[in-house]
C-alpha positions in Angstrom: -36.2 -35.0 -5.0 -37.0 -31.4 -3.8 -33.8 -31.4 -1.8 -31.8 -32.5 -4.8 -33.4 -29.8 -7.0 -32.6 -27.2 -4.4 -29.0 -28.4 -4.2 -28.6 -28.2 -8.0 -30.1 -24.7 -8.1 -27.7 -23.6 -5.3 -24.7 -25.0 -7.3 -25.9 -23.0 -10.3 -26.2 -19.9 -8.1 -22.7 -20.4 -6.8 -21.4 -20.7 -10.4 -23.3 -17.6 -11.3 -21.7 -15.7 -8.4 -18.3 -16.9 -9.4 -18.8 -15.8 -13.0 -20.2 -12.4 -12.0 -17.4 -11.8 -9.5 -14.8 -12.8 -12.1 -16.2 -10.7 -14.9 -16.4 -7.7 -12.5 -12.7 -8.2 -11.6 -11.6 -8.6 -15.2 -13.4 -5.5 -16.2 -11.6 -3.6 -13.4 -8.2 -5.1 -14.5 -8.9 -3.9 -18.1 -9.5 -0.4 -16.9 -6.5 -0.5 -14.6 -4.3 -1.8 -17.5 -5.1 1.3 -19.6 -4.2 3.7 -16.8 -0.9 5.2 -15.6 -1.1 2.8 -12.6 -0.7 -0.3 -14.8 2.3 -2.4 -14.0 3.6 0.2 -11.5 5.2 -1.6 -8.6 6.1 0.2 -5.4 7.3 -0.9 -1.9 6.4 -4.5 -1.0 5.0 -5.1 -4.5 8.4 -4.4 -6.1 10.1 -6.5 -3.5 7.8 -9.5 -4.2 8.3 -9.1 -8.0 12.1 -8.9 -7.7 12.1 -11.8 -5.3 10.2 -13.9 -7.8 12.6 -12.9 -10.5 15.5 -14.0 -8.3 13.9 -17.4 -7.7 13.4 -17.9 -11.4 16.8 -16.9 -12.5 18.9 -18.2 -9.6 17.7 -20.8 -7.1 14.4 -21.8 -5.6 16.3 -22.5 -2.3 16.9 -18.8 -1.9 19.7 -16.8 -0.3 18.7 -15.6 3.2 16.4 -16.5 6.0 12.9 -15.2 5.3 12.2 -11.6 6.5 8.9 -11.5 4.7 6.4 -14.3 4.2 7.5 -16.6 1.3 4.1 -17.9 0.2 3.2 -15.2 -2.3 6.6 -14.6 -4.0 7.1 -18.3 -4.5 3.6 -18.5 -5.9 4.3 -15.6 -8.3 7.5 -17.3 -9.4 5.7 -20.6 -9.9 2.9 -19.0 -11.9 5.4 -17.1 -14.1 7.4 -20.2 -14.6 4.3 -21.9 -16.0 2.6 -19.0 -17.8 5.1 -16.1 -18.1 3.5 -12.6 -18.0 4.3 -9.3 -16.5 3.2 -7.4 -13.5 0.8 -5.3 -15.5 -1.4 -8.0 -17.1 -1.7 -11.7 -17.4 -1.3 -14.1 -15.8 -0.7 -13.0 -12.2 -3.6 -10.5 -11.8 -5.9 -12.7 -13.9 -5.3 -15.7 -11.6 -5.8 -13.4 -8.6 -9.1 -12.4 -10.1 -10.0 -16.1 -10.5 -9.2 -17.1 -6.9 -10.8 -13.9 -5.7 -14.0 -14.9 -7.5 -13.6 -18.4 -6.0 -13.4 -16.9 -2.5 -16.7 -15.1 -3.2 -18.4 -18.5 -3.9 -16.8 -20.1 -0.9 -18.0 -17.2 1.4 -21.5 -17.4 -0.1 -21.8 -21.1 0.6 -20.3 -20.7 4.1 -22.8 -17.9 4.8 -25.7 -20.2 3.5 -24.7 -23.0 5.9 -24.0 -20.7 8.9 -27.3 -18.8 8.5 -29.4 -21.7 7.2 -30.7 -19.7 4.3 -29.8 -19.8 0.6 -31.2 -16.3 0.2 -28.8 -14.9 2.8 -26.0 -16.9 1.3 -26.7 -15.4 -2.1 -26.9 -11.9 -0.6 -23.5 -12.4 1.1 -22.1 -13.6 -2.2 -23.2 -10.5 -4.1 -21.9 -8.3 -1.3 -18.5 -10.1 -1.3 -18.3 -9.9 -5.1 -18.6 -6.2 -5.0 -16.7 -5.6 -1.8 -14.2 -2.8 -2.8 -11.1 -3.9 -0.9 -11.3 -7.4 -2.1 -11.4 -6.2 -5.8 -8.7 -3.7 -5.0 -6.3 -6.3 -3.6 -7.0 -8.8 -6.4 -5.5 -6.1 -8.7 -2.3 -5.6 -6.8 1.0 -7.6 -6.7 0.5 -8.2 -2.9 -0.2 -11.3 -0.8 -3.6 -10.1 0.4 -5.5 -11.6 -2.5 -4.0 -15.0 -2.0 -4.4 -15.0 1.7 -8.0 -13.8 1.4 -8.8 -16.8 -0.8 -7.1 -19.2 1.6 -8.9 -17.7 4.6 -12.2 -18.1 2.8 -11.4 -21.7 2.1 -10.5 -22.4 5.7 -13.8 -20.9 6.9 -15.8 -22.8 4.4 -14.0 -26.0 5.4 -15.0 -25.6 9.0 -18.5 -24.6 8.3 -18.9 -27.5 5.8 -17.9 -30.0 8.5 -20.8 -28.7 10.5 -21.4 -30.5 13.8 -19.9 -33.8 12.6 -16.8 -35.1 14.2 -14.0 -34.2 11.8 -11.9 -37.1 10.3 -8.2 -37.3 10.2 -8.0 -36.3 6.6 -10.1 -33.2 7.2 -8.0 -32.2 10.2 -4.8 -32.7 8.3 -6.1 -30.5 5.5 -7.1 -27.8 7.8 -3.7 -27.8 9.5 -2.0 -27.5 6.1 -4.3 -24.5 5.3 -3.4 -22.7 8.5 0.3 -23.4 7.8 0.0 -21.9 4.3 -1.8 -18.8 5.6 0.9 -18.4 8.3 3.5 -18.8 5.6 2.1 -15.6 4.1 1.6 -13.8 7.4 3.1 -15.5 10.5 0.7 -13.9 13.0 -2.0 -16.1 11.4 -0.7 -19.1 13.3 -3.1 -18.1 16.1 -5.7 -19.8 13.9 -4.3 -23.2 14.8 -5.3 -23.1 18.5 -8.6 -21.6 17.5 -9.3 -24.6 15.2 -8.4 -27.0 18.0 -10.7 -25.2 20.5 -13.7 -25.0 18.2 -13.4 -28.4 16.6 -12.5 -30.1 20.0 -11.2 -33.2 18.1 -9.5 -34.7 21.1 -5.7 -35.3 21.5 -5.5 -37.5 18.4 -7.3 -34.9 16.4 -5.1 -32.2 17.7 -2.1 -34.3 16.6 -3.5 -34.4 13.0 -4.0 -30.7 13.0 -0.5 -30.1 14.2 0.9 -32.6 11.7 -0.8 -30.8 8.8 0.6 -27.5 10.1 4.1 -29.0 10.5 4.0 -30.3 6.9 4.2 -26.6 5.8 6.0 -25.0 8.8 8.8 -27.6 9.3 10.4 -27.3 5.9 10.5 -23.5 6.2 12.1 -23.6 9.7 14.7 -26.2 8.5 15.5 -24.1 5.4 15.9 -21.0 7.5 18.2 -22.8 9.9 20.2 -24.3 7.1 20.8 -20.9 5.5 21.2 -18.7 8.6 22.0 -21.1 11.4 19.2 -19.7 13.6 15.8 -20.9 14.6 13.3 -18.8 12.6 10.0 -20.8 12.3 8.6 -18.5 9.6 10.0 -14.9 9.4 12.0 -12.6 11.6 10.0 -9.3 11.0 8.1 -9.5 14.3 10.5 -7.4 16.3 10.7 -4.5 13.8 6.9 -4.5 13.4 6.5 -4.4 17.2 8.9 -1.4 17.3 6.9 0.4 14.5 3.8 0.1 16.6 5.3 0.9 20.0 7.8 3.8 20.0 8.1 7.6 20.1 6.9 7.9 16.5 4.0 5.4 16.8 0.5 6.6 16.0 -1.4 3.3 15.5 -0.5 2.8 11.8 2.7 2.4 9.9 5.4 5.0 10.6 9.1 5.2 9.8 11.3 4.6 12.9 14.7 5.1 11.3 14.7 8.9 11.2 15.1 10.3 7.7 17.0 7.2 6.6 14.8 5.0 4.4 15.1 1.3 5.0 13.7 0.1 1.7 15.3 -2.0 -1.0 14.2 -4.6 -3.5 17.7 -5.7 -4.6 17.9 -8.8 -2.4 15.4 -11.7 -2.2 13.5 -12.6 1.0 12.9 -8.9 1.8 16.1 -8.5 3.7 16.6 -5.0 2.2 14.0 -3.7 4.6 14.9 -5.7 7.8 16.6 -2.7 9.5 20.0 -4.4 10.1 22.0 -1.9 8.1 20.4 0.9 10.1 21.4 -0.9 13.4 24.9 -1.4 12.1 25.4 2.2 11.0 23.9 3.8 14.1 25.1 1.4 16.8 28.0 -0.5 15.3 26.3 -3.8 16.0 26.4 -6.3 13.1 23.4 -8.5 14.1 22.1 -11.7 12.7 18.5 -11.8 11.4 17.1 -13.3 14.7 19.2 -11.0 16.8 18.0 -8.0 14.9 14.4 -8.9 15.6 15.3 -9.3 19.2 17.0 -5.9 19.2 13.8 -4.2 17.8 11.6 -6.1 20.2 13.7 -5.0 23.2 13.5 -1.4 22.0 9.7 -1.7 21.9 9.5 -3.3 25.3 11.6 -0.7 26.9 9.5 2.1 25.4 6.3 0.4 26.6 7.7 0.0 30.1 8.6 3.7 30.2 5.4 4.9 28.6 2.6 2.6 29.8 -0.2 5.2 29.4 0.8 6.0 25.8 1.2 2.3 25.0 -2.3 1.7 26.3 -3.7 4.6 24.2 -2.0 3.2 21.1 -3.6 -0.2 21.7 -7.0 1.5 21.9 -6.3 3.5 18.8 -5.3 0.3 16.9 -8.5 -1.4 18.0 -10.5 1.5 16.7 -8.6 1.4 13.4 -9.2 -2.4 13.0 -13.0 -2.0 13.3 -13.3 1.4 11.7 -15.3 2.4 8.6 -12.2 4.0 7.0 -9.3 2.3 5.4 -5.7 3.1 6.4 -3.5 2.8 3.3 0.1 1.6 3.4 1.5 0.4 0.0 -1.3 1.8 -2.2 -4.4 4.0 -1.7 -7.7 2.7 -2.9 -9.0 6.2 -3.3 -6.3 6.9 -6.0 -7.1 3.7 -7.8 -10.8 4.4 -7.7 -10.1 7.9 -9.1 -7.9 6.6 -11.9 -9.4 3.2 -12.9 -13.0 3.7 -12.0 -15.3 1.9 -9.5 -14.1 -1.2 -7.6 -17.4 -2.2 -6.0 -20.5 -0.8 -4.4 -20.1 2.7 -3.0 -20.4 2.6 0.8 -22.3 -0.7 0.8 -19.2 -2.4 -0.5 -17.0 -1.2 2.3 -16.4 -1.9 6.0 -18.7 1.0 6.9 -21.6 -1.5 6.3 -19.9 -4.8 6.8 -18.4 -3.9 10.1 -21.7 -3.2 12.0 -23.3 -6.4 10.7 -20.1 -8.4 11.6 -20.1 -6.9 15.1 -23.8 -7.8 15.6 -23.1 -11.3 14.4 -20.2 -11.6 16.8 -22.4 -10.5 19.6 -25.1 -13.0 18.6 -22.6 -15.9 18.5 -21.0 -14.9 21.9 -24.4 -14.6 23.5 -25.6 -17.9 22.2 -22.2 -19.7 22.1 -23.4 -23.2 22.9 -26.5 -22.9 20.7 -24.5 -21.4 17.8 -23.4 -23.6 14.9 -19.7 -24.6 14.9 -19.0 -22.7 11.8 -20.4 -19.5 13.3 -18.3 -20.1 16.5 -15.2 -20.5 14.4 -15.9 -17.3 12.4 -16.3 -15.4 15.7 -13.2 -16.9 17.2 -11.2 -16.1 14.0 -12.3 -12.5 14.2 -11.3 -12.2 17.8 -8.0 -14.1 17.4 -6.9 -12.0 14.4 -7.8 -8.8 16.2 -5.7 -9.8 19.2 -2.8 -10.9 16.9 -2.7 -7.6 15.1 -3.2 -5.3 18.1 0.5 -5.3 19.4 1.8 -4.1 16.1 0.2 -1.5 13.8 -2.9 -1.4 11.6 -3.2 -0.7 7.9 -5.8 -1.7 5.2 -3.7 -4.8 4.4 -3.8 -6.1 8.0 -7.5 -5.3 8.5 -8.4 -7.1 5.3 -7.8 -10.4 7.0 -10.8 -9.8 9.3 -13.1 -9.6 6.3 -13.7 -13.3 5.4 -14.9 -14.0 9.0 -16.8 -10.7 9.0 -18.9 -11.9 6.0 -19.9 -15.1 7.8 -20.7 -13.2 11.0 -22.8 -10.8 8.9 -24.7 -13.7 7.6 -25.4 -14.8 11.2 -26.6 -11.3 12.0 -28.9 -11.1 9.1 -30.3 -14.6 9.9 -31.0 -13.5 13.5 -32.7 -10.3 12.3 -34.9 -12.2 9.8 -35.8 -14.7 12.4 -36.7 -12.0 15.0 -38.8 -10.2 12.4 -40.7 -13.3 11.4 -41.4 -14.1 15.0 -42.3 -10.6 16.1 -46.0 -11.5 16.7 -45.1 -14.1 19.3 -42.0 -12.4 20.7 -42.4 -8.6 20.0 -39.3 -7.6 21.9 -36.9 -10.1 20.3 -36.0 -7.6 17.6 -35.1 -4.7 19.9 -31.8 -6.1 21.3 -30.7 -6.9 17.7 -31.6 -3.4 16.5 -29.7 -1.9 19.4 -26.8 -4.1 18.7 -26.7 -3.1 15.0 -26.9 0.6 15.9 -24.0 0.1 18.4 -22.0 -1.5 15.6 -22.5 1.6 13.4 -21.4 3.7 16.3 -18.2 1.6 16.8 -17.2 1.7 13.2 -17.9 5.5 13.1 -15.6 6.3 16.1 -13.1 9.0 15.3 -9.9 7.5 14.0 -6.7 8.9 12.4 -7.3 9.5 8.7 -6.4 11.7 5.7 -8.2 15.1 5.3 -9.6 15.8 1.9 -6.7 18.1 1.1 -4.1 15.6 2.3 -5.7 12.9 0.2 -5.5 15.2 -2.9 -1.9 16.1 -2.0 -1.0 12.4 -1.7 -2.7 11.4 -5.0 -1.0 14.2 -6.9 2.4 13.4 -5.4 2.1 9.7 -6.2 0.7 10.2 -9.7 3.7 12.5 -10.4 6.0 9.7 -9.3 4.2 7.2 -11.6 4.6 9.6 -14.5 8.2 10.2 -13.7 8.9 6.5 -13.6 7.4 6.2 -17.1 9.6 9.1 -18.4 6.6 11.3 -18.9 8.3 14.4 -17.4 5.7 17.1 -18.3 2.8 15.1 -16.8 5.0 14.4 -13.7 5.7 18.1 -13.3 2.1 19.0 -13.6 1.1 16.6 -10.8 4.0 17.6 -8.5 3.1 21.3 -9.0 -0.5 20.5 -8.1 0.7 19.0 -4.8 2.9 21.9 -4.1 0.0 24.3 -4.8 -2.0 22.5 -2.1 0.9 23.0 0.3 1.2 26.7 -0.6 -2.5 27.3 0.1 -1.9 26.0 3.7 -4.6 23.4 3.2 -2.6 20.7 4.9 -0.7 20.9 8.2 3.0 20.1 8.0 2.8 17.6 10.8 5.7 16.5 13.0 7.7 13.3 12.9 10.0 11.6 10.6 7.2 9.9 8.5 5.6 13.3 7.6 9.0 14.8 6.8 9.9 11.9 4.6 6.6 12.3 2.7 7.5 15.9 2.0 11.1 15.0 1.1 9.9 12.4 -1.4 7.7 15.0 -3.2 10.5 17.6 -3.3 13.0 15.0 -4.4 10.9 13.7 -7.2 10.0 17.2 -8.3 13.8 18.0 -8.4 14.4 14.9 -10.6 11.7 16.0 -13.0 13.0 19.5 -13.1 16.5 18.2 -13.8 15.3 16.0 -16.6 13.5 19.0 -18.0 16.8 20.9 -18.1 15.8 23.3 -15.3 18.9 22.7 -13.3 18.9 25.7 -11.0 15.3 25.1 -9.9 16.2 21.4 -9.4 19.0 22.3 -7.1 16.7 24.3 -4.9 14.3 21.5 -4.6 17.0 18.9 -3.9 18.1 21.2 -1.1 14.6 21.5 0.2 14.3 17.7 0.2 17.6 17.4 2.1 16.4 20.0 4.7 13.4 17.7 5.4 15.5 14.4 5.3 19.1 15.3 6.1 20.3 11.7 6.3 18.4 10.3 3.3 20.9 8.7 0.9 18.6 8.9 -2.1 18.2 12.7 -1.7 21.9 13.1 -1.1 22.7 11.1 -4.3 20.3 13.3 -6.3 21.9 16.5 -5.2 25.4 15.2 -5.7 24.5 14.0 -9.2 23.2 17.5 -10.1 26.2 19.2 -8.7 28.5 17.0 -10.8 26.4 17.8 -13.8 26.8 21.5 -13.1 30.6 21.0 -12.8 30.6 21.5 -9.1 32.6 18.3 -8.6 34.0 19.3 -5.1 30.5 19.6 -3.7 29.5 16.4 -5.4 32.5 14.5 -4.0 31.6 15.7 -0.5 28.0 14.5 -0.8 29.0 11.1 -2.2 31.5 10.6 0.7 28.9 11.6 3.3 26.5 9.0 1.9 28.9 6.2 3.1 27.5 6.5 6.6 23.8 6.4 5.6 21.5 3.5 5.1 21.8 2.2 1.5 24.3 5.1 0.8 27.5 3.2 0.8 27.2 1.6 -2.6 25.6 4.6 -4.2 28.2 6.9 -2.8 31.0 4.7 -4.2 29.3 4.6 -7.6 29.0 8.4 -7.6 32.7 8.9 -6.7 33.6 6.3 -9.4 31.7 8.2 -12.0 33.5 11.4 -11.1 36.8 9.5 -11.3 35.9 8.1 -14.7 34.9 11.5 -16.0 38.3 12.8 -14.9 40.1 10.0 -16.7 41.1 8.1 -13.5 39.9 4.8 -14.8 41.8 2.6 -12.3 40.3 4.6 -9.4 36.9 4.4 -10.9 37.2 0.6 -11.4 38.2 0.2 -7.7 35.3 2.3 -6.5 32.7 0.4 -8.7 34.1 -2.9 -7.4 33.8 -1.6 -3.9 30.2 -0.8 -4.6 29.5 -4.3 -5.7 31.1 -5.6 -2.5 28.9 -3.3 -0.3 25.7 -4.2 -2.2 26.2 -7.4 -4.3 22.8 -7.2 -5.9 23.0 -3.5 -6.9 22.4 -3.2 -10.6 23.7 0.3 -10.6 27.1 -0.9 -9.3 27.4 -3.8 -11.7 26.1 -1.7 -14.6 28.7 1.1 -13.9 31.5 -1.5 -13.9 30.3 -3.1 -17.1 30.0 0.2 -18.9 33.5 1.3 -17.7 35.1 -1.9 -19.0 33.2 -1.6 -22.3 34.2 2.0 -22.8 37.8 1.0 -22.1 37.6 -1.6 -24.8 37.9 -4.5 -22.3 35.0 -6.6 -23.6 36.1 -9.7 -21.7 36.3 -7.8 -18.4 32.9 -6.3 -19.1 31.4 -9.8 -19.7 33.1 -11.0 -16.5 31.5 -8.2 -14.5 28.1 -8.9 -16.1 28.3 -12.6 -15.3 29.4 -11.9 -11.7 26.5 -9.4 -11.3 23.9 -11.8 -12.6 25.3 -14.5 -10.3 24.9 -12.1 -7.3 21.3 -11.5 -8.1 21.2 -8.7 -10.8 18.2 -9.8 -12.8 16.2 -6.7 -13.9 15.9 -4.9 -17.2 19.2 -3.2 -16.5 21.0 -6.6 -16.5 19.3 -7.5 -19.8 20.3 -4.2 -21.6 23.9 -4.6 -20.4 23.9 -8.2 -21.6 22.8 -6.9 -25.0 25.7 -4.5 -24.9 28.3 -7.2 -24.1 26.8 -9.5 -26.8 26.8 -6.7 -29.4 30.5 -5.9 -28.6 31.3 -9.6 -29.0 29.6 -9.6 -32.4 26.7 -11.8 -31.3 24.0 -9.8 -33.1 21.2 -12.3 -32.7 21.9 -12.7 -29.0 22.1 -9.0 -28.5 18.8 -8.4 -30.3 17.1 -11.1 -28.2 18.4 -9.6 -24.9 17.4 -6.1 -26.0 13.9 -7.3 -27.0 13.2 -8.4 -23.5 13.7 -4.9 -22.1 10.6 -2.9 -21.2 10.4 0.6 -22.8 9.0 1.8 -19.5 12.2 0.7 -17.8 14.3 2.6 -20.3 12.2 5.7 -19.8 12.7 5.5 -16.0 16.5 4.9 -16.2 18.4 7.3 -18.4 21.6 5.3 -18.0 19.9 2.2 -19.3 18.5 4.2 -22.2 22.0 5.4 -23.1 23.2 1.8 -23.2 20.3 0.7 -25.3 21.0 3.5 -27.8 24.7 2.2 -28.0 23.4 -1.3 -28.7 21.1 0.0 -31.3 24.0 1.7 -33.1 26.1 -1.4 -32.9 23.4 -3.6 -34.3 22.8 -1.0 -37.1 26.4 -1.3 -38.4 26.8 -3.2 -41.6 
């Protein structure tokens, strides 16, 4: 009876933890939703969102072999198919808050079982509920929230089995879980042999684990082979990631390895816009397949490692320090900026790796020292932490990668706290039992406090100002954008930050100067804009986006010869071919050479079939020429090729309005986000034309 009462109380405690964690996350999402950061998608977030759009509007089978893990974008597409919603609010982020809160409850129960104490389990639950990075990732359109929940479920499943011999159903389910996690991040497949070693289920049990894993992995491999004709079990990004971590620019975290050419695009699904193949083609003349491109980058990394073994070893040491360091290394988003704008995400200091890391390291030491005597769940947590560390070490470290150590770290922290409590209680009979644990905990604090690459206070402020300026600019709030950009430039002028060598640092500066130039141009300050475009180009001379901006300004100033030269030069740059053809087409259209413009816009759609700018230019040209049927044909072809953003919707509204379908045009126009129109002046011009057409009697 007493045991049953305790069980009921624990269930209620878990429900309370879930509710508290969920309410905290929803409160954060509410604050975030009222900030400039709401619904702002950059880098991988934008790729996932566009990929999900493509799946919904075209085909769930997809188009290319997977460069990025498919689990999250397919989940986003499925959730949106059921519930709708936008990136800014419901239901994606709300559902992430729900499964983030569920992960808290799972970790609390796993901690209770591993430490043998409900009090410790409750403490771990509260800690996890207010762990800053978990709350942060629950509020982003990134895979980390989903993977964190699956990793917590996997840990809980093993801990819940305890010392029992696992049955076939349990092993099959655990294999499926590892397969799902690896579908998000392929390096996580190292968890499969860890499961087999810790559970030791015998050959038949290993077969059940492998069968569960194959239920997830086999369809992906077959699908990739059917589309690309190559054996790609999950994704083909391993080679490029290895080269990022091992090369002349490498510093332990993410760096750009393609000079001043930016390999980033969200036009195509599966993440192929960032796979580096266009860069290889333009710089070497090799038109490689997906698997061959990964092998190319891998060979580059291996050659560099062989030529620089000392530096490669130092980079490995640096990555190890970054993985177990108190600081976070941002990649897509910076938690400091979100904390600044949207308020607290969790417990200051206590809700960070600065405290979790030392306790996890102590727990790891306890388990390794008492391996045979430790519970199976504790051994699995220790093995997971070690395996994930080893899996990440060859590549590079960011906050997103380190986050996948955290579920195991919480279980190990519970083991550490349990050992400390037991030693304290038994100090009268074993007075020296506490000393090794105290020394181990102190050593853990030393390890996580080791010097590691990070942002200075001035560089952090510079980065936040530069990024906020870009967010305001994307919303069309030019005056606020200018103020933030000028704040960043003032930090530079004071000499508070070192310029730093390398392509990545140069691209950071080029992005600031480029965005500042765009804002100045939109404010009508054309001469100043020209100077900043040139400053950006000096930092990144091969950057197609900067070249396009300068060419567009020169065309606006009537300096068409210079504009033409810039557009032509873009043809040899990554993601410059289509944009250069579009720019030249616009110059031809302005000069009345409509056939030439049509040919150039068509060429742009051939170079980049999913480019909305190319298809939009072609639709507008045909519409302005009075060729409504041709405009509609271009629109349909663009949508079939993958054009599915607000630009496609506003151009569809234009075509429908020209055809006299007022209701259809109004419906298409209603689906366009005002923020999209503010960020894209060409789309806003089309929308105004549609508005005038609909206003006619």
